[in-house]
Structures are given as structure tokens and as C-alpha cells.
N, C-alpha and C positions, 0 to 999 in steps of 0.2 A: 695066480696061475706065477710060475717062476720064467722069467724071460730069459731068452739066453745069453750070456755075455761073453765078450772075448775081449786082450788084450788092447785092441785096436776101437774106439770108439764109431768110426764109419761101416765096419763089417756088423756095429751091436741093427743095428735097425734093419739090412740086409739078411742076415741070418732069421730076425723075427718074423719077418715077413715072407721070406720061404716056408719055413718049419710052424710058423703058429697058427697060419690064419683059420685054417680047419678047426683047430683047437680054440681059438679065442676071434671068431669074426668081428663081433662088434670093438675090440679094442685098438682096431686098426686105422680106425678115423675118426678124428677131432668134427671135420665139416664132412657130412656127408652130401656132397653134390658131388653127381657125376659127371662129370664132361667129357664126352664122346662124339665122335664125325660120325653123322650116316652117311653112307655109299650114296653118290649120286650119279646116274646115267644123264648125261647131255647129247640130243640128237640134234641135227639141223637138217631142216626140209627147205624145199623153194619157197616156203612161206614164211618159214621163222625157225624158230629154235624150243624146246620141249629142255625144261630139266625137270625128271622125277626124282624124288630123292625117298627114300627109306629111312620111314620116321614109324615104326609100328607103334601101337598102344599111347599114341598122343592125341587130342581131339584137335581139331582146327583153328578153339579158339587157344589153345596152347602157341601158335605159331605168330610169328612176327616177320613179315618181309616186307623190305624198303628198298628204295631205290636212292642214289642220294649221286645225280650226275650219271657214271656209268657204271656203276659199284652198285649189283644189287646184292644185298643180304638178307639170308635164310636163318632166322633162331629163334629157338625154342626156350619155352621153361615149363617144369611140370613138376610137379608133385608126384611122387611114386609110391603107388600102392601097396601094402603089407598084406600079402595072405593069411599068416600067421601071426593075425593079431594076440592071441589067447598065451603065446608060448614064451613071450617077453617079460623080463619085469623091467628091463628098461631099452628102450629104442629110440635113438633120436630121429627125426625125422629127415626123409632123403627127398632130394630132388633132381632132377634130370637137365641136364641145361646143356647149347648147343650152337654156335653161332658158325656160320658157313658165306664167305664172300665170293662174287664172281665179276669178273671185268666183263659187259657187255661190250660185243665190236660195235664201231660206228654203224651199222648196219640195221642194227636192233633197234625198234621202235617204244621207247620206255614208257611211252603213254598208254602203251593198250596193253601191257601186260595184264594177266587173267590167273588169278592159280584157284587150285580145288584141291581136296584129300578124301581120298577115299580107300576101303582096306589097307591104310596102312602106309600108302605111298601117297607122298605133296605132288604135285604137278602143276608145273608153272610153266604156262606157255606166253612166248615173248614170240610177237610178231616182227616180221622185218619192218622197215621202212619202202614203201611205194617204190621207189628209186632202186633198191637193193634189188628188189624183185625180179625186174627185167633185165637181162641182157643189153650191152650196150653195141650197137654195130660200129662199127670205125670204119669210115671212109679213109682208102689209100689216094693220095693225093701224087 
């Protein structure tokens, strides 16, 4: 296939990416690692925080969750499966990878974090420390 050419080299890749992807989809990526950031909801309740991450198509074994001081990092790496295995003559393996980090507030109890994965949603429950749950009454002197 003939690639589109201009007199300005910087525009060559832009033009080819715009006009040739549907004609030659496998030409574009030498490294088929797809990095994307899944969407996240973070809720605070009186007892803690809930991080909901939309990550469909993964298995719980694909995730890695780490806490380093007050930095919570959620990452995943998984091989993507291709449905049309009989139609290609050459196909490089494809992987999905992402990493997201969150700074926990001082009220979070990092020692009691729990995680679960169901129906494409990773749920990370972060309880609050006991001192942070109860409001403290201040006496006026």
C-alpha cells in the first residue's frame, strides 16, 4: 500500500493516521500495547471511601493494588484475546495496561483496605480510622 507523502515530514504520519487506519489497521502499531485509563468513581461515606473502577474484560488476577505510604496505586496488565483468529496472516500480540494512583487522606486506614472485582467493576473499600469517624466536640472556654 502506498503511504501518503507531503513535502513536510512532520505531516506524513498525521496524514497517514487520519486516512489510512481503516485501510491498513495493522500497519500503525509496532508495539501493540494499549494504554488507557479506566474511569473511576470515588465516594466518601461516614465510615470510609469507595473507589469504583470500570475495567471490563479483565480478571481479578490481572490487577495489582499497592499502598506505599498514603499513595494507593491500581494497575493492570492483560493480554487481549482476538475473536477473528482465522482471518489474519500476521498479528502481533496485543496487551492492555494501565496504572492509576490516588493519594489517600490522613483519615484513611490503609491497613484495612479490601478489594473485590465483579461484573467489570473493581471495588476498593478504604475504611476511615476510628478517630476520623466520630466528630469531636470542642468546649468553648
